[in-house]
MIKOL-689191 format. One record per residue (C-alpha): residue number from 0; x, y, z. Coordinates in Angstrom, 1 decimal, decimal comma, always signed. Each point is the difference from the previous one (the first is absolute). Layout:
<sites>
+-----+--------+--------+--------+
: num :     xx :     yy :     zz :
+-----+--------+--------+--------+
: NUM :      X :      Y :      Z :
...
+-----+--------+--------+--------+
</sites>
This chain:
<sites>
+-----+--------+--------+--------+
: num :     xx :     yy :     zz :
+-----+--------+--------+--------+
:   0 :  -73,7 :  +23,9 :  +29,1 :
:   1 :   -0,6 :   -2,1 :   +3,1 :
:   2 :   -0,3 :   -3,8 :   +0,0 :
:   3 :   -3,8 :   +0,3 :   +0,3 :
:   4 :   -0,2 :   +2,2 :   -3,1 :
:   5 :   +2,2 :   -2,4 :   -2,0 :
:   6 :   -2,1 :   -2,9 :   +1,1 :
:   7 :   -3,2 :   +1,8 :   -0,9 :
:   8 :   +1,3 :   +0,9 :   -3,4 :
:   9 :   +1,1 :   -3,6 :   -0,5 :
:  10 :   -3,4 :   -1,3 :   +1,1 :
:  11 :   -2,0 :   +2,3 :   -2,3 :
:  12 :   +2,2 :   -0,7 :   -3,0 :
:  13 :   -0,1 :   -3,8 :   +0,7 :
:  14 :   -3,8 :   -0,1 :   +0,0 :
:  15 :   -0,1 :   +2,2 :   -3,2 :
:  16 :   +2,5 :   -2,3 :   -1,7 :
:  17 :   -1,8 :   -3,1 :   +1,2 :
:  18 :   -3,4 :   +1,1 :   -1,3 :
:  19 :   +1,6 :   +1,1 :   -3,3 :
:  20 :   +1,7 :   -3,4 :   -0,4 :
:  21 :   -3,2 :   -2,1 :   +0,7 :
:  22 :   -1,4 :   +0,0 :   -3,5 :
:  23 :   +3,2 :   -1,0 :   -1,8 :
:  24 :   +0,1 :   -3,7 :   -1,1 :
:  25 :   -3,6 :   -0,8 :   +1,0 :
:  26 :   -1,8 :   -2,4 :   -2,3 :
:  27 :   -3,5 :   -1,2 :   +0,4 :
:  28 :   -0,4 :   -3,7 :   +0,5 :
:  29 :   -1,1 :   -2,2 :   -2,9 :
:  30 :   -2,2 :   -2,1 :   +2,3 :
:  31 :   -1,8 :   +1,6 :   +2,9 :
:  32 :   -0,6 :   -2,1 :   +3,0 :
:  33 :   -3,4 :   +0,2 :   +1,8 :
:  34 :   +0,1 :   +2,7 :   +2,8 :
:  35 :   +2,9 :   +1,9 :   -1,6 :
:  36 :   -0,3 :   +3,4 :   -1,7 :
:  37 :   +0,4 :   -0,3 :   -3,8 :
:  38 :   +2,7 :   +2,8 :   +0,1 :
:  39 :   +2,1 :   -1,5 :   +2,8 :
:  40 :   +3,4 :   -1,0 :   -1,3 :
:  41 :   +1,2 :   -3,6 :   +0,7 :
:  42 :   +3,5 :   +1,2 :   +0,9 :
:  43 :   +0,1 :   +3,6 :   +1,2 :
:  44 :   +3,7 :   +0,0 :   +0,8 :
:  45 :   -0,3 :   +2,3 :   +2,9 :
:  46 :   +3,5 :   -0,6 :   +1,4 :
:  47 :   +1,5 :   +1,2 :   -3,3 :
:  48 :   -2,2 :   +3,1 :   +0,0 :
:  49 :   +0,8 :   +0,7 :   +3,6 :
:  50 :   +3,7 :   -0,3 :   -0,8 :
:  51 :   -0,3 :   +2,3 :   -2,9 :
:  52 :   -1,9 :   +2,5 :   +2,2 :
:  53 :   +2,8 :   -0,2 :   +2,6 :
:  54 :   +2,7 :   +0,8 :   -2,5 :
:  55 :   -2,0 :   +2,8 :   -1,5 :
:  56 :   -0,8 :   +1,4 :   +3,4 :
:  57 :   +3,6 :   -0,2 :   +1,1 :
:  58 :   +1,3 :   +1,8 :   -3,0 :
:  59 :   -2,7 :   +2,8 :   +0,2 :
:  60 :   +0,6 :   +0,3 :   +3,8 :
:  61 :   +3,8 :   +0,5 :   -0,6 :
:  62 :   -0,7 :   +2,6 :   -2,8 :
:  63 :   -2,5 :   +1,9 :   +2,2 :
:  64 :   +2,4 :   -0,1 :   +3,0 :
:  65 :   +2,9 :   +1,4 :   -2,1 :
:  66 :   -2,2 :   +2,7 :   -1,4 :
:  67 :   -1,2 :   +1,1 :   +3,4 :
:  68 :   +3,3 :   -0,3 :   +1,8 :
:  69 :   +1,8 :   +1,9 :   -2,8 :
:  70 :   -2,2 :   +3,0 :   +0,5 :
:  71 :   -1,6 :   +0,0 :   -3,5 :
:  72 :   -3,4 :   -0,2 :   +1,7 :
:  73 :   -0,2 :   +1,6 :   +3,5 :
:  74 :   -2,7 :   -1,5 :   +2,1 :
:  75 :   +0,8 :   +2,3 :   +3,0 :
:  76 :   -1,5 :   +3,2 :   -1,5 :
+-----+--------+--------+--------+
</sites>
């Protein structure tokens, strides 16, 4: 796999991991301020979720890289 392929796999798995992590730990606010959505969390903790997505994407990218480079899945055919 070339660097571009590895970067593309990482990017796709990062976004998937990020969107999967978004709903975890979200609580609706007790008091809704005017102008805010009633479902908007007061502390969305996006940095923690982005960090979790990075770890998940790195692990999945390494696994996919090893599988492709070992020849278990041949992308050249």
